[in-house]
C-alpha positions as CSV (number, residue, x, y, z in Angstrom):
1,X,-53.1,29.9,-93.0
2,X,-49.7,28.8,-91.5
3,X,-51.3,28.8,-88.0
4,X,-54.0,26.3,-89.2
5,X,-51.3,24.0,-90.6
6,X,-49.5,24.0,-87.3
7,X,-52.8,23.1,-85.5
8,X,-53.5,20.3,-87.9
9,X,-50.0,18.9,-87.5
10,X,-50.3,19.1,-83.7
11,X,-53.7,17.3,-83.8
12,X,-52.2,14.7,-86.0
13,X,-49.4,14.1,-83.5
14,X,-51.9,13.9,-80.6
15,X,-53.9,11.4,-82.6
16,X,-50.8,9.3,-83.1
17,X,-49.9,9.4,-79.4
18,X,-53.4,8.3,-78.4
19,X,-53.3,5.4,-80.8
20,X,-50.3,4.0,-78.8
21,X,-52.6,3.9,-75.7
22,X,-55.0,1.4,-77.3
23,X,-55.0,-2.0,-75.8
24,X,-56.2,-3.7,-79.0
25,X,-54.7,-2.7,-82.3
26,X,-55.5,-3.5,-85.9
27,X,-52.9,-3.8,-88.7
28,X,-52.8,0.0,-89.3
29,X,-52.3,0.7,-85.6
30,X,-49.7,-1.9,-85.3
31,X,-47.7,-0.6,-88.2
32,X,-47.7,2.9,-86.6
33,X,-46.8,1.5,-83.2
34,X,-44.0,-0.8,-84.3
35,X,-42.7,0.9,-87.4
36,X,-43.0,-2.3,-89.3
37,X,-44.6,-2.2,-92.8
38,X,-48.1,-3.5,-93.3
39,X,-46.7,-6.1,-95.7
40,X,-44.2,-7.4,-93.1
41,X,-47.1,-7.6,-90.5
42,X,-49.2,-9.5,-93.0
43,X,-46.3,-11.9,-93.6
44,X,-45.7,-12.4,-89.9
45,X,-49.4,-13.0,-89.4
46,X,-49.6,-15.5,-92.3
47,X,-46.7,-17.6,-90.9
48,X,-48.0,-17.3,-87.3
49,X,-44.8,-15.6,-86.2
50,X,-46.6,-12.7,-84.4
51,X,-49.2,-13.0,-81.5
52,X,-52.7,-12.3,-82.8
53,X,-56.2,-12.5,-81.5
54,X,-57.7,-15.9,-82.1
55,X,-61.4,-15.2,-82.6
56,X,-62.5,-17.4,-85.5
57,X,-65.6,-15.3,-86.1
58,X,-63.6,-12.2,-87.1
59,X,-61.7,-12.2,-90.3
60,X,-59.8,-9.0,-89.5
61,X,-56.7,-9.5,-87.4
62,X,-56.3,-7.8,-84.0
63,X,-53.3,-7.6,-81.8
64,X,-53.0,-7.2,-78.0
65,X,-50.6,-4.4,-77.1
66,X,-49.1,-6.2,-74.1
67,X,-48.5,-9.4,-76.1
68,X,-46.9,-7.4,-78.9
69,X,-44.7,-5.6,-76.4
70,X,-43.5,-8.9,-75.0
71,X,-43.0,-10.3,-78.4
72,X,-41.0,-7.3,-79.5
73,X,-38.8,-7.6,-76.5
74,X,-38.4,-11.3,-76.8
75,X,-37.8,-11.7,-80.5
76,X,-36.2,-8.6,-81.9
77,X,-34.9,-10.2,-85.1
78,X,-37.5,-9.5,-87.7
79,X,-35.2,-9.4,-90.7
80,X,-36.3,-10.9,-94.0
81,X,-33.6,-13.5,-93.8
82,X,-34.8,-14.7,-90.4
83,X,-38.4,-14.7,-91.4
84,X,-37.5,-16.7,-94.6
85,X,-35.5,-19.2,-92.5
86,X,-38.3,-19.7,-90.0
87,X,-40.8,-20.0,-92.9
88,X,-38.7,-22.7,-94.5
89,X,-38.5,-24.5,-91.2
90,X,-42.2,-24.4,-90.9
91,X,-42.6,-25.8,-94.4
92,X,-40.3,-28.7,-93.7
93,X,-42.1,-29.4,-90.4
94,X,-45.4,-29.5,-92.2
95,X,-44.0,-31.7,-95.1
96,X,-42.9,-34.3,-92.6
97,X,-46.4,-34.9,-91.3
């Protein structure tokens, strides 16, 4: 029985590693890849602070791995304070229009 658990754990690890090789990721894949929570990813997506696919015919959000890598390296500050500050700036910008 213990041997089977080890095999299942190993297969789970392999599955996780293979997920990182995907070029296009959904929210679940992105959460595993970046370590960000799904709620933070939804928040970033809502405020357009993270690069997403832009196909208007698909409701689900998809993310390009290369764009995410560049974004992660270019803007590492994803703290709640920073996000709130940027959101407030966006609100003020939209209010002035």
